[in-house]
FILUM-343614 format. One record per residue (C-alpha): residue number from 1; residue in one letter; x, y, z. Coordinates in steps of 0.001 Angstrom, whole numbers, plus 500000, padded with zeros to 6 digits. Example, Ala and Ser with C-alpha at 12.3 -4.5 7.8 and 13.67 -1.06 7.14 Angstrom:
<lomars>
[1, A, [512300, 495500, 507800]] [2, S, [513670, 498940, 507140]] 
</lomars>
This chain:
<lomars>
[1, M, [249482, 647523, 907289]] [2, G, [247343, 647901, 910382]] [3, R, [245390, 645177, 912029]] [4, T, [242004, 646411, 910762]] [5, R, [243124, 646607, 907127]] [6, A, [244483, 643072, 907257]] [7, L, [241112, 641780, 908414]] [8, L, [239250, 643847, 905828]] [9, L, [241448, 642535, 903039]] [10, L, [240698, 639015, 904190]] [11, V, [236984, 639800, 904076]] [12, S, [237283, 640977, 900469]] [13, V, [239031, 637702, 899698]] [14, L, [236267, 635675, 901349]] [15, L, [233576, 637590, 899516]] [16, V, [235189, 636682, 896204]] [17, L, [235477, 633073, 897300]] [18, S, [231871, 632974, 898443]] [19, G, [230950, 632929, 894770]] [20, C, [232934, 629697, 894464]] [21, S, [232086, 628055, 897747]] [22, A, [229097, 628400, 900016]] [23, F, [230015, 629237, 903587]] [24, F, [229676, 626421, 906081]] [25, E, [226074, 625806, 907076]] [26, F, [224767, 623553, 909786]] [27, N, [221660, 621418, 909436]] [28, A, [218951, 622596, 911845]] [29, F, [217769, 619001, 912194]] [30, S, [221188, 617541, 912943]] [31, G, [220203, 617110, 916594]] [32, L, [217821, 614344, 915546]] [33, D, [220792, 612231, 914502]] [34, K, [223170, 611342, 917335]] [35, P, [225806, 608965, 915987]] [36, S, [228490, 607549, 918209]] [37, V, [232018, 608820, 917702]] [38, P, [233542, 607048, 914679]] [39, N, [236310, 604517, 915123]] [40, P, [239549, 605920, 913645]] [41, S, [239958, 602724, 911638]] [42, R, [237031, 603890, 909490]] [43, Y, [239379, 606432, 907946]] [44, Q, [242266, 604122, 907170]] [45, G, [243006, 601958, 904152]] [46, S, [240933, 601698, 901002]] [47, G, [237940, 603982, 901211]] [48, G, [239240, 605771, 904304]] [49, L, [239581, 609169, 902662]] [50, A, [236144, 608892, 901070]] [51, N, [234651, 607982, 904432]] [52, L, [236280, 610968, 906110]] [53, Q, [235186, 613355, 903381]] [54, S, [231620, 612112, 903712]] [55, D, [231603, 612235, 907510]] [56, L, [232965, 615764, 907667]] [57, S, [229868, 616910, 905776]] [58, S, [227673, 615574, 908604]] [59, P, [227200, 618127, 911434]] [60, S, [226191, 615371, 913849]] [61, I, [229352, 613359, 913213]] [62, V, [231478, 616500, 913508]] [63, D, [229784, 617254, 916824]] [64, A, [230593, 613729, 918000]] [65, L, [234225, 614219, 917027]] [66, K, [234367, 617585, 918795]] [67, A, [233425, 615857, 922028]] [68, H, [236316, 613393, 921638]] [69, P, [239529, 615338, 920924]] [70, D, [241658, 612259, 921604]] [71, T, [239918, 610463, 918761]] [72, V, [240485, 613457, 916497]] [73, D, [244181, 613446, 917400]] [74, T, [244369, 609747, 916519]] [75, I, [242714, 610311, 913146]] [76, L, [245025, 613242, 912389]] [77, G, [248042, 611179, 913408]] [78, N, [246951, 608282, 911208]] [79, L, [246483, 610603, 908230]] [80, D, [249910, 612108, 908714]] [81, S, [251548, 608715, 909132]] [82, A, [249969, 607406, 905948]] [83, Y, [250281, 610508, 903753]] [84, K, [252991, 612691, 905382]] [85, V, [250798, 615759, 904989]] [86, T, [252624, 617873, 907559]] [87, T, [256150, 617133, 906374]] [88, T, [256120, 616732, 902582]] [89, T, [254729, 618328, 899455]] [90, P, [251968, 616035, 898151]] [91, S, [252922, 614213, 894974]] [92, T, [249640, 612395, 894269]] [93, P, [245952, 613329, 894274]] [94, D, [245399, 611052, 897275]] [95, Q, [248055, 612896, 899255]] [96, Q, [246453, 616200, 898308]] [97, T, [243045, 614926, 899361]] [98, A, [244482, 613711, 902648]] [99, A, [246046, 617139, 903244]] [100, I, [242738, 618904, 902634]] [101, L, [240827, 616529, 904888]] [102, Y, [243507, 616751, 907597]] [103, A, [243153, 620528, 907737]] [104, Q, [239373, 620346, 907461]] [105, L, [239133, 617945, 910399]] [106, A, [241573, 620035, 912445]] [107, L, [239439, 623141, 911951]] [108, Q, [235959, 621666, 912171]] [109, S, [236773, 619772, 915360]] [110, T, [237836, 622996, 917116]] [111, S, [235313, 625494, 915647]] [112, G, [237934, 626967, 913316]] [113, D, [235390, 626684, 910504]] [114, E, [233006, 628893, 912473]] [115, L, [235769, 631496, 912682]] [116, V, [235759, 631648, 908876]] [117, N, [232012, 632264, 908839]] [118, N, [232184, 634871, 911543]] [119, I, [234876, 636858, 909772]] [120, A, [232662, 637204, 906729]] [121, D, [229395, 637700, 908631]] [122, T, [230607, 640054, 911363]] [123, V, [233554, 641998, 910018]] [124, V, [231735, 642940, 906818]] [125, N, [228954, 644471, 908914]] [126, N, [231358, 646101, 911383]] [127, P, [234369, 647115, 909280]] [128, S, [236149, 649101, 911979]] [129, G, [237647, 648533, 915374]] [130, N, [240799, 647375, 917048]] [131, L, [242140, 643847, 917326]] [132, K, [240284, 643220, 920580]] [133, S, [236867, 644139, 919205]] [134, M, [237523, 642306, 915956]] [135, L, [238539, 639081, 917653]] [136, A, [235722, 639330, 920173]] [137, S, [233331, 639523, 917231]] [138, I, [234693, 636639, 915208]] [139, V, [235831, 634017, 917733]] [140, P, [232940, 631572, 918398]] [141, S, [231312, 632327, 921744]] [142, D, [231849, 628850, 923187]] [143, V, [235549, 629150, 922339]] [144, A, [236108, 632755, 923412]] [145, G, [235370, 632004, 927065]] [146, N, [237192, 628689, 927344]] [147, I, [240992, 628725, 927308]] [148, T, [241214, 625016, 926470]] [149, K, [238958, 625355, 923439]] [150, F, [240586, 628611, 922399]] [151, T, [244065, 627089, 922562]] [152, A, [242927, 624043, 920569]] [153, M, [241424, 626263, 917867]] [154, V, [244576, 628386, 917589]] [155, D, [246876, 625348, 917594]] [156, N, [244851, 623635, 914876]] [157, L, [244777, 626755, 912719]] [158, L, [248562, 626841, 912939]] [159, A, [248781, 623134, 912122]] [160, A, [246400, 623594, 909203]] [161, E, [248537, 626384, 907751]] [162, V, [251535, 624025, 907542]] [163, V, [249431, 621520, 905617]] [164, Y, [247989, 624223, 903353]] [165, I, [251521, 625395, 902519]] [166, N, [252451, 621876, 901431]] [167, L, [249199, 621547, 899483]] [168, G, [249620, 624884, 897729]] [169, N, [253176, 624061, 896738]] [170, S, [251958, 620800, 895194]] [171, I, [249364, 622357, 892888]] [172, P, [251779, 623462, 890105]] [173, L, [253235, 619939, 890148]] [174, V, [250157, 617754, 890581]] [175, G, [247157, 619946, 889801]] [176, T, [244196, 619665, 892151]] [177, P, [242554, 616500, 893435]] [178, P, [239170, 615576, 891974]] [179, G, [236058, 616144, 894044]] [180, M, [237564, 618768, 896358]] [181, N, [235925, 622164, 896902]] [182, M, [238914, 624453, 896421]] [183, G, [236898, 627568, 897266]] [184, D, [236279, 626082, 900691]] [185, V, [239964, 625210, 900992]] [186, A, [241006, 628744, 900020]] [187, Q, [238735, 630317, 902633]] [188, K, [240199, 628203, 905398]] [189, A, [243783, 628637, 904193]] [190, A, [243400, 632423, 904251]] [191, V, [242064, 632390, 907803]] [192, A, [244845, 630035, 908905]] [193, L, [247428, 632452, 907481]] [194, L, [245752, 635349, 909285]] [195, M, [245907, 633518, 912625]] [196, V, [249578, 632691, 912086]] [197, T, [250250, 636364, 911334]] [198, I, [248366, 637545, 914422]] [199, L, [250087, 635067, 916721]] [200, D, [253506, 635890, 915285]] [201, A, [252887, 639582, 915992]] [202, V, [251853, 638794, 919562]] [203, E, [254907, 636608, 920148]] [204, N, [257141, 639510, 919109]] [205, T, [255400, 642362, 920989]] [206, P, [256936, 644547, 922272]] [207, A, [260237, 642904, 921254]] [208, P, [261222, 639825, 919224]] [209, G, [260824, 636634, 921198]] [210, T, [258771, 638239, 923961]] [211, Y, [256349, 635319, 924171]] [212, T, [256303, 631638, 923336]] [213, Q, [253434, 630372, 921200]] [214, A, [251552, 629201, 924291]] [215, Q, [252116, 632511, 926065]] [216, A, [251007, 634455, 923000]] [217, T, [247820, 632390, 922820]] [218, N, [247152, 633185, 926471]] [219, Q, [247685, 636886, 925766]] [220, L, [245125, 636792, 922953]] [221, F, [242655, 635008, 925198]] [222, A, [243212, 637600, 927928]] [223, L, [242708, 640431, 925436]] [224, I, [239368, 639053, 924271]] [225, N, [238154, 638478, 927815]] [226, N, [239136, 641868, 929292]] [227, Q, [241839, 640280, 931414]] [228, P, [245251, 641898, 932070]] [229, N, [247412, 641753, 928948]] [230, S, [250231, 643653, 927294]] [231, I, [249153, 643527, 923647]] [232, A, [246350, 646092, 923510]] [233, N, [248304, 648241, 921043]] [234, I, [249658, 645438, 918894]] [235, N, [250082, 646079, 915169]] [236, I, [249352, 643282, 912704]] [237, S, [251099, 643271, 909347]] [238, D, [248928, 642673, 906303]] [239, P, [249466, 639009, 905308]] [240, F, [247735, 639519, 901948]] [241, A, [249494, 642674, 900779]] [242, D, [251793, 640909, 898300]] [243, M, [249291, 638503, 896771]] [244, G, [248927, 640672, 893710]] [245, S, [252642, 640099, 893183]] [246, G, [252316, 636361, 893624]] [247, N, [253227, 636038, 897299]] [248, P, [252924, 633875, 899237]] [249, P, [253030, 631484, 896265]] [250, W, [251384, 628569, 898094]] [251, L, [248277, 630611, 898879]] [252, V, [248169, 632143, 895413]] [253, H, [248196, 628611, 893941]] [254, I, [245234, 627644, 896147]] [255, F, [243319, 630792, 895164]] [256, D, [244004, 630170, 891485]] [257, A, [242791, 626574, 891866]] [258, A, [239606, 627961, 893425]] [259, G, [239051, 630111, 890348]] [260, A, [239274, 633245, 892471]] [261, P, [242576, 635096, 892109]] [262, Y, [243183, 637624, 894849]] [263, P, [241427, 640903, 893907]] [264, A, [243887, 643689, 893135]] 
</lomars>
C-alpha cells in the first residue's frame, strides 16, 4: 500500500479508538504549577508505579521531565531493570503496568503523544498528500525544526514499539492490568508501529541496508525541513493491512483489549 493509505488507515483506527479513549489534552492552567523535576526514586519500590501513573497525568510534571532527558533515561532504565519490559513478555499485572508506563513516559517526554493527536486532528482534515506533507503536518512544530528533539522522538517511538510488542503478547496469557486505559495504549501502539514502518522503509530506500537507523532519521528530518534528501519518492507499506486477518497478533491483542477491534 502507498504511504497515504497507510496513514489514512491509521486515522480510521484512531477514530474508532477515540470512542474508547479521549485524546491527550493539556490543562490550560498547568503553567500555574511549576513542580521541580521528580527524583527517580519516587518511581521505585512499593507505590512507584502508582506514583508514575499519577505524575504522567500532570502536564506540569511531564513538562519538567521533558526538560531533563537524563532523568527520564534514569527512570526508564530503573523500570526496565525492575520489570524487564524491553526484553521479556510480562507475566504479571505489575509487569504489564510497568510496560505501559515505560512506553507512556518515553512518548510523553519526547512529544510522541502529540504526534498521536496531530495524526487524528490534521490527517483527517487533510486526507491527501505525500509523505513529506503528511509528516510536516503531524510532527509537533518544536520537534520538526530541532534534530535533537526529532531524533529523541523517533528513538522513543521505536523503543515503545518493542515494549508494546511484549505487552500485546502477554494479554492472552495474563489479561490486562487493572486501571489502565487500553484505548490510550492502542492509539500509541499504532503510531509506534507506523513510525517503525516508515523508518524501515527509509533505511531500505533505494536498496536494502542503504541507511542506518540514525541516517534514516536524519533523512526524514531533512525531508520535513526542505533540506537535501534522497527519499522524496519513498513508498511506505501499509502496516495495518493484515489486521483483519489477525496480524500483527500483538497489536490485535491490544486493540481487542481496548474494545475496538480493527475496522474491516
